[in-house]
C-alpha positions as CSV (number, residue, x, y, z in Angstrom):
1,X,0.0,0.0,0.0
2,X,1.4,3.4,-0.9
3,X,2.0,5.7,2.0
4,X,0.3,9.1,1.9
5,X,3.2,10.5,3.9
6,X,5.6,9.9,1.0
7,X,3.6,12.3,-1.2
8,X,4.4,15.4,0.7
9,X,5.1,18.5,-1.3
10,X,6.4,20.6,1.5
11,X,9.5,20.2,3.6
12,X,9.2,20.0,7.3
13,X,10.0,23.1,9.3
14,X,13.2,21.7,10.7
15,X,15.2,18.5,10.5
16,X,17.5,17.5,13.3
17,X,20.3,15.1,13.8
18,X,22.1,14.1,17.1
19,X,25.6,12.5,17.1
20,X,27.3,11.1,20.2
21,X,24.6,12.5,22.4
22,X,23.5,10.2,25.2
23,X,22.0,7.1,23.7
24,X,22.5,8.3,20.1
25,X,25.8,7.6,18.3
26,X,24.0,8.9,15.2
27,X,20.3,9.4,15.2
28,X,20.2,10.1,11.5
29,X,18.1,13.0,10.2
30,X,14.5,13.2,11.5
31,X,11.7,15.7,10.9
32,X,10.4,18.2,13.5
33,X,7.0,19.1,12.1
34,X,4.5,21.7,13.5
35,X,3.2,18.7,15.6
36,X,5.8,16.1,16.5
37,X,5.0,13.1,18.7
38,X,7.8,11.1,20.3
39,X,6.8,7.5,21.0
40,X,8.7,4.4,22.1
41,X,9.4,2.2,25.0
42,X,10.9,3.5,28.3
43,X,14.6,4.5,28.1
44,X,14.6,4.4,24.3
45,X,15.9,7.9,23.7
46,X,12.7,10.0,23.5
47,X,13.7,12.3,26.3
48,X,17.2,12.8,24.7
49,X,15.6,14.5,21.7
50,X,13.9,17.0,24.0
51,X,16.9,17.4,26.3
52,X,19.3,18.1,23.4
53,X,17.2,21.1,22.3
54,X,16.7,22.2,25.9
55,X,20.4,22.0,26.5
56,X,21.0,24.5,23.6
57,X,18.2,26.7,24.9
58,X,19.5,27.0,28.5
59,X,23.1,27.5,27.1
60,X,21.9,30.4,24.9
61,X,20.0,32.0,27.8
62,X,22.9,31.4,30.2
63,X,24.9,34.3,28.8
64,X,28.5,34.3,30.3
65,X,30.0,37.7,30.2
66,X,33.7,38.4,30.2
67,X,34.7,35.3,28.3
68,X,34.9,34.7,24.6
69,X,34.2,31.0,25.1
70,X,30.7,30.1,26.2
71,X,30.4,26.5,27.3
72,X,27.3,24.4,27.2
73,X,25.2,24.9,30.4
74,X,24.8,21.2,31.3
75,X,22.8,22.1,34.5
76,X,20.0,24.6,34.6
77,X,16.3,25.3,34.7
78,X,15.4,23.1,31.8
79,X,17.6,20.1,32.2
80,X,20.4,18.6,34.3
81,X,22.7,16.4,32.3
82,X,25.5,16.1,34.8
83,X,29.0,16.3,33.4
84,X,30.4,15.8,29.9
85,X,31.0,12.1,30.5
86,X,27.3,11.7,31.4
87,X,26.3,13.5,28.2
88,X,28.6,11.9,25.6
89,X,27.7,8.6,24.0
90,X,29.0,5.6,26.0
91,X,30.7,8.0,28.4
92,X,33.6,8.3,26.0
93,X,35.1,11.7,26.6
94,X,37.2,11.4,23.4
95,X,34.0,11.8,21.4
96,X,32.6,15.1,20.3
97,X,28.9,15.9,20.5
98,X,27.1,17.3,17.5
99,X,23.8,18.9,16.8
100,X,22.8,19.3,13.2
101,X,19.9,21.3,11.7
102,X,18.4,21.6,8.2
103,X,16.1,24.6,7.6
104,X,14.6,25.9,4.4
105,X,16.4,29.1,3.5
106,X,12.9,30.7,3.0
107,X,12.3,30.2,6.8
108,X,15.0,32.7,7.6
109,X,13.0,35.5,6.0
110,X,10.7,35.3,9.0
111,X,13.3,37.4,10.8
112,X,12.3,40.5,8.8
113,X,9.9,41.5,11.5
114,X,9.0,40.4,15.0
115,X,6.4,37.8,15.3
116,X,3.2,38.5,17.2
117,X,2.4,37.9,20.9
118,X,1.1,34.9,22.7
119,X,-2.0,33.0,21.6
120,X,-3.8,34.4,24.7
121,X,-2.4,37.8,25.7
122,X,-1.8,38.2,29.5
123,X,-1.1,41.8,30.5
124,X,1.5,41.0,33.2
125,X,5.0,42.3,33.6
126,X,7.5,40.1,31.7
127,X,11.2,39.6,32.2
128,X,13.3,41.6,29.8
129,X,13.9,39.8,26.5
130,X,17.3,39.6,24.9
131,X,17.5,41.9,21.9
132,X,18.1,38.8,19.8
133,X,14.4,38.0,20.1
134,X,13.6,41.0,17.9
135,X,16.3,40.8,15.2
136,X,15.2,41.9,11.8
137,X,16.5,40.3,8.7
138,X,19.0,42.7,7.2
139,X,21.0,42.5,4.0
140,X,23.2,45.5,2.9
141,X,23.2,47.0,-0.5
142,X,19.6,46.0,-1.0
143,X,20.5,42.4,-1.8
144,X,17.6,40.1,-2.4
145,X,17.9,37.4,0.2
146,X,18.3,33.7,-0.8
147,X,14.9,32.2,-1.2
148,X,15.5,28.6,-2.4
149,X,17.3,25.7,-1.1
150,X,18.2,24.4,2.4
151,X,20.8,25.5,4.9
152,X,22.5,22.7,6.9
153,X,24.4,23.5,10.0
154,X,26.4,21.1,12.2
155,X,27.5,22.4,15.6
156,X,30.1,20.2,17.3
157,X,31.1,20.5,21.0
158,X,34.2,19.0,22.6
159,X,35.3,18.5,26.2
160,X,37.0,21.8,27.3
161,X,38.1,21.4,30.9
162,X,37.7,23.0,33.3
163,X,35.2,25.3,31.6
164,X,32.9,22.5,30.3
165,X,32.2,21.5,26.7
166,X,32.1,24.3,24.2
167,X,31.7,24.9,20.5
168,X,34.8,23.6,18.6
169,X,33.6,23.2,15.0
170,X,30.8,24.6,12.9
171,X,30.0,23.3,9.4
172,X,27.5,25.2,7.2
173,X,26.3,24.1,3.8
174,X,23.7,25.8,1.5
175,X,22.3,23.5,-1.2
176,X,23.7,24.1,-4.7
177,X,26.2,26.8,-3.4
178,X,28.6,24.8,-1.3
179,X,29.8,24.8,2.3
180,X,32.3,26.2,4.8
181,X,33.9,24.7,7.9
182,X,35.1,26.7,10.9
183,X,37.6,25.1,13.3
184,X,38.5,26.6,16.7
185,X,42.1,26.6,18.0
186,X,43.1,27.7,21.5
187,X,46.5,29.1,22.5
188,X,47.9,30.6,25.7
189,X,45.6,32.5,28.2
190,X,42.7,30.7,26.4
191,X,42.9,33.0,23.4
192,X,40.9,31.4,20.6
193,X,41.0,31.7,16.9
194,X,38.7,30.3,14.3
195,X,40.1,29.0,11.0
196,X,38.0,28.9,7.8
197,X,38.1,26.1,5.3
198,X,36.1,26.0,2.1
199,X,36.3,25.1,-1.6
200,X,33.7,27.7,-2.7
201,X,34.9,31.3,-3.3
202,X,31.5,32.7,-2.1
203,X,32.2,31.3,1.3
204,X,35.9,32.1,1.4
205,X,35.5,35.7,2.7
206,X,33.5,34.5,5.7
207,X,35.2,34.5,9.1
208,X,34.1,33.4,12.6
209,X,34.9,35.7,15.5
210,X,34.3,35.2,19.2
211,X,31.3,37.1,20.6
212,X,31.6,37.5,24.4
213,X,27.9,38.3,24.8
214,X,26.4,35.6,22.6
215,X,26.5,31.8,22.7
216,X,27.3,31.7,19.0
217,X,30.4,33.4,17.4
218,X,29.7,36.2,15.0
219,X,30.2,35.9,11.2
220,X,31.9,38.6,9.3
221,X,33.3,39.2,5.8
222,X,37.1,39.4,5.4
223,X,37.7,42.4,3.2
224,X,40.8,41.1,1.4
225,X,39.1,37.9,0.2
226,X,35.9,39.8,-0.6
227,X,37.6,42.4,-2.8
228,X,39.2,39.6,-4.9
229,X,35.8,38.4,-6.0
230,X,34.0,39.4,-9.2
231,X,31.0,41.7,-8.7
232,X,28.4,38.9,-9.1
233,X,30.3,36.7,-6.7
234,X,30.5,39.5,-4.2
235,X,26.7,39.8,-4.2
236,X,26.4,36.0,-3.8
237,X,29.0,36.1,-1.0
238,X,27.0,38.8,0.9
239,X,23.8,36.8,0.4
240,X,25.4,33.6,1.8
241,X,27.0,35.4,4.7
242,X,23.7,36.9,5.8
243,X,21.9,33.6,5.3
244,X,24.4,32.0,7.7
245,X,24.0,34.9,10.2
246,X,20.3,34.7,10.0
247,X,20.4,31.0,10.8
248,X,21.9,31.6,14.2
249,X,19.4,34.4,14.8
250,X,16.6,32.1,13.7
251,X,17.8,29.3,16.0
252,X,18.3,31.6,18.9
253,X,14.9,33.2,18.5
254,X,13.3,29.8,18.1
255,X,14.8,28.5,21.3
256,X,14.3,31.6,23.3
257,X,10.6,31.5,22.5
258,X,10.3,27.9,23.5
259,X,9.0,26.6,26.8
260,X,8.6,23.2,28.4
261,X,6.3,21.3,30.8
262,X,8.0,18.2,32.2
263,X,6.5,14.9,33.3
264,X,6.4,15.9,37.0
265,X,3.9,18.6,37.8
266,X,2.9,20.2,41.1
267,X,0.1,18.5,43.1
268,X,-3.0,20.6,43.7
269,X,-3.3,22.8,46.8
270,X,-6.4,23.9,48.7
271,X,-5.2,27.5,48.9
272,X,-2.6,29.4,46.9
273,X,-0.5,32.3,48.2
274,X,0.0,34.7,45.3
275,X,3.7,35.1,44.5
276,X,3.3,38.4,42.7
277,X,3.4,39.8,39.2
278,X,6.8,38.5,38.4
279,X,5.6,35.2,37.0
280,X,6.3,34.9,33.2
281,X,6.0,31.2,32.5
282,X,4.5,28.1,33.9
283,X,7.9,26.5,34.7
284,X,9.0,23.0,33.9
285,X,6.9,21.6,36.8
286,X,4.0,23.9,36.1
287,X,4.7,25.7,39.4
288,X,3.6,29.1,38.1
289,X,0.5,28.1,36.2
290,X,-1.9,29.1,39.1
291,X,0.0,32.4,39.6
292,X,-0.6,33.2,36.0
293,X,-4.3,32.5,36.3
294,X,-4.5,34.6,39.5
295,X,-2.6,37.4,37.8
296,X,-5.2,37.6,35.1
297,X,-8.1,37.5,37.6
298,X,-6.5,40.5,39.5
299,X,-5.6,42.5,36.4
300,X,-8.9,41.9,34.7
301,X,-11.3,41.8,37.6
302,X,-14.9,42.0,36.4
303,X,-13.7,42.1,32.8
304,X,-13.2,39.6,30.0
305,X,-10.5,37.1,31.1
306,X,-9.3,35.3,27.9
307,X,-6.8,33.0,29.6
308,X,-9.3,31.7,32.2
309,X,-12.0,31.5,29.5
310,X,-9.6,29.5,27.2
311,X,-8.5,27.2,29.9
312,X,-12.2,26.6,30.9
313,X,-13.0,25.9,27.3
314,X,-10.3,23.2,27.0
315,X,-11.2,21.6,30.3
316,X,-14.7,21.2,29.0
317,X,-13.4,19.9,25.6
318,X,-11.3,17.3,27.5
319,X,-14.5,16.4,29.5
320,X,-12.8,17.2,32.8
321,X,-14.8,20.2,33.9
322,X,-17.3,22.8,32.7
323,X,-15.3,25.8,34.0
324,X,-12.6,27.2,36.3
325,X,-12.8,30.1,38.6
326,X,-10.2,32.0,40.8
327,X,-11.6,33.1,44.1
328,X,-10.0,35.6,46.4
329,X,-10.6,34.3,50.0
330,X,-8.3,36.6,52.0
331,X,-7.4,39.9,50.3
332,X,-4.9,41.0,53.0
333,X,-3.1,37.6,53.0
334,X,-3.1,37.2,49.2
335,X,-4.8,33.8,49.5
336,X,-6.8,32.4,46.6
337,X,-8.7,29.2,45.8
338,X,-9.2,27.6,42.5
339,X,-12.8,26.3,42.1
340,X,-13.8,23.8,39.5
341,X,-17.4,23.2,38.2
342,X,-17.5,19.6,37.3
343,X,-19.5,18.4,34.3
344,X,-23.1,17.8,35.2
345,X,-22.7,19.4,38.7
346,X,-24.4,22.5,39.9
347,X,-21.9,23.3,42.7
348,X,-18.2,24.2,42.5
349,X,-15.5,22.1,44.1
350,X,-12.0,23.1,45.3
351,X,-9.2,22.0,42.9
352,X,-7.7,19.8,45.7
353,X,-11.0,17.8,45.9
354,X,-11.4,16.9,42.2
355,X,-8.5,14.4,41.8
356,X,-5.1,14.8,40.1
357,X,-6.3,14.9,36.5
358,X,-7.3,18.6,36.3
359,X,-4.3,19.9,38.3
360,X,-1.9,17.9,36.2
361,X,-3.3,19.1,32.9
362,X,-3.7,22.8,33.9
363,X,0.0,23.7,33.4
364,X,-0.1,22.0,30.0
365,X,-3.0,24.2,28.9
366,X,-1.9,27.4,30.6
367,X,1.6,27.3,29.1
368,X,0.4,26.2,25.7
369,X,-2.1,29.1,25.5
370,X,0.6,31.6,26.5
371,X,3.1,30.4,23.8
372,X,4.2,32.8,21.1
373,X,4.0,31.6,17.5
374,X,7.5,30.8,16.3
375,X,8.5,28.9,19.4
376,X,8.6,25.2,20.4
377,X,6.4,23.8,23.1
378,X,8.0,20.8,24.7
379,X,5.6,18.6,26.7
380,X,6.5,15.3,28.3
381,X,3.7,12.9,29.0
382,X,0.8,15.4,29.0
383,X,-1.6,12.5,29.5
384,X,-0.6,11.7,33.1
385,X,-3.6,11.0,35.4
386,X,-6.1,11.6,32.5
387,X,-8.8,9.2,31.4
388,X,-9.0,8.0,27.8
389,X,-11.4,10.8,26.7
390,X,-9.1,13.5,27.9
391,X,-6.0,11.9,26.5
392,X,-7.6,11.8,23.1
393,X,-8.8,15.4,23.5
394,X,-5.2,16.6,24.0
395,X,-4.5,15.7,20.4
396,X,-7.0,18.4,19.4
397,X,-5.3,20.9,21.7
398,X,-1.9,20.3,20.1
399,X,-3.5,20.5,16.7
400,X,-4.9,23.9,17.6
401,X,-1.5,25.1,18.7
402,X,0.1,23.9,15.4
403,X,-2.5,25.7,13.4
404,X,-1.7,28.9,15.3
405,X,2.1,28.7,14.6
406,X,3.3,27.0,17.7
407,X,5.4,23.9,17.1
408,X,4.8,21.2,19.7
409,X,7.1,18.3,20.5
410,X,5.1,15.9,22.6
411,X,6.6,12.8,24.3
412,X,3.7,10.4,24.9
413,X,2.8,6.9,25.7
414,X,-0.9,7.5,24.9
415,X,-2.5,5.3,22.2
416,X,-5.6,7.4,22.6
417,X,-3.8,10.6,21.7
418,X,-2.3,9.0,18.6
419,X,-5.6,7.5,17.6
420,X,-7.3,10.9,17.8
421,X,-4.5,12.4,15.8
422,X,-4.9,9.9,13.0
423,X,-8.7,10.4,13.1
424,X,-8.2,14.2,12.6
425,X,-5.8,13.5,9.7
426,X,-8.5,11.3,8.1
427,X,-11.1,14.0,8.7
428,X,-8.7,16.8,7.6
429,X,-10.1,18.2,10.8
430,X,-11.0,21.6,12.0
431,X,-11.8,21.0,15.6
432,X,-15.0,22.7,16.6
433,X,-13.8,25.6,18.8
434,X,-16.3,28.1,20.0
435,X,-13.9,30.4,22.0
436,X,-10.4,30.2,20.8
437,X,-10.7,31.0,17.0
438,X,-11.7,34.6,18.0
439,X,-8.4,35.1,19.8
440,X,-6.0,34.9,16.8
441,X,-6.7,34.8,13.1
442,X,-8.0,32.0,10.9
443,X,-7.3,28.4,11.5
444,X,-6.0,25.9,8.9
445,X,-6.7,22.3,8.9
446,X,-4.2,19.7,10.0
447,X,-2.4,18.0,7.1
448,X,-0.1,15.1,6.7
449,X,3.0,17.3,6.3
450,X,2.2,19.0,9.5
451,X,2.6,15.9,11.7
452,X,5.6,13.8,12.4
453,X,5.3,10.7,14.7
454,X,8.8,9.5,15.6
455,X,9.5,6.1,17.1
456,X,12.7,5.7,19.1
457,X,14.2,2.3,19.9
458,X,17.4,0.9,21.3
459,X,19.6,-1.8,19.9
460,X,22.3,-2.7,22.4
461,X,23.8,0.6,23.8
462,X,22.6,2.7,20.9
463,X,19.3,4.4,20.0
464,X,17.7,5.1,16.7
465,X,14.8,7.2,15.4
466,X,12.3,6.1,12.7
467,X,9.4,8.2,11.4
468,X,6.2,6.2,11.4
469,X,4.5,6.4,8.0
470,X,0.7,6.8,7.9
471,X,-0.9,4.8,5.1
472,X,-4.0,5.3,3.0
473,X,-6.1,3.6,5.8
474,X,-4.5,6.1,8.3
475,X,-2.8,3.2,10.1
476,X,0.9,3.2,10.9
477,X,2.5,1.1,8.2
478,X,5.9,0.6,9.6
479,X,5.1,0.2,13.3
480,X,7.5,-2.3,14.8
481,X,6.0,-5.7,15.7
482,X,4.7,-5.8,19.3
483,X,4.6,-2.1,19.9
484,X,1.2,-0.6,20.8
485,X,-0.4,-3.9,20.1
486,X,-1.2,-4.8,23.7
487,X,-4.9,-3.9,23.6
488,X,-5.5,-5.9,20.4
489,X,-3.5,-8.8,21.7
490,X,-5.3,-8.9,25.0
491,X,-8.7,-8.7,23.3
492,X,-7.7,-11.6,21.0
493,X,-6.6,-13.7,24.0
494,X,-9.7,-12.7,25.9
495,X,-12.0,-13.9,23.1
496,X,-9.9,-17.1,22.8
497,X,-10.2,-17.8,26.5
498,X,-13.9,-17.0,26.6
499,X,-14.6,-19.2,23.6
500,X,-12.9,-22.1,25.3
501,X,-14.9,-21.5,28.4
502,X,-18.2,-21.7,26.4
503,X,-17.1,-24.8,24.5
């Protein structure tokens, strides 16, 4: 049977490759689509895909001033990967760790202007954003930017004691134009120098230079090599240089806009002490989700409260509750309660009395609705403590985010979520949303090229990633034998046992 997934006409937004990173000696290239689901058995490498990107994110945000060498931040808010030997494949510190990206050159043009705000605007003070979040695409001499092809970038990090692993090699290639390799050398007093190697004259003027206030080195044009080029090659050299610069701005902007919700969320509390208006994200454990809801309730008291309305909508769509309300119970003590109106009930119940399901999914909903288009939403096991109806409904939530420009990478063990996703693909679905479409523009339907289901598995000490292909019957055609077949197997054994009993 021919796979529909092989008939895609669009490239995925990003392709990623991990080398010598944790379980992966070489993951090979895999697609990160607007909605990416990571599936596989426990300890098969799913979390390593997420932690690799989060490692780059916290390293970018962990700006080290006063040094031209910025090491990977192995421990931080988003992940704690120990030391380099814990990070590198098979704990062999002679290996180098590489992260590679493929991005359509046309994607880089999105840097021409800042993207919009969050899906649900929350008028609360935010922490200062690095200026890199608002870079505009710029090309001198009114050059037309490159519009076709793919830029491929490989970032390699080596052990660099005692400062920690840092960037030692960068290889950049633009399809049909060639590539360039930058190698770092270090001499006395940790003075570093980047050497340029290329066979293409349009890349030859490019030079890497340390940038003390940025995780990535700066790219400049060396005048001597540039002046030796013909006029047409000079123009192409400028275009290539700015495309390479724009890639780093694109990657930095993408990761700075990204947020995560980990697999361990805060348990519900009967009363919440408001922490103040400094909260600007839900946090990896969802620890600030309630503060964000309280913030909106205080700032928009008696007015339209879009975040609370949107969360209430999705709680109802997930068949968990009809609505959510923030109640001020002690103004002078800043004490609040979260009340839930359960489906079919006429009275409201404290969040602490309705079970773990609602409290565990609240951070997933709050952070997702506060995401800015252009970022990645990392979610690990969003289905924890949810019944099958709610697990399936989460697929609609992530489809909605994808349609609004938020890329989601979801690590899941839920067959119900994947089944709903395949159903929506079959329906070419536009989930029936009565509240959220009014908040931001027109929705588009989910399509085959917008979804990537990645299966991770281990063979010995190594992990690999395979994209599951969806066939014409909207079943996974290349699903490994024995994976996600437990329900079918048990039903068959049940029928067999029951038929023997009736014989």
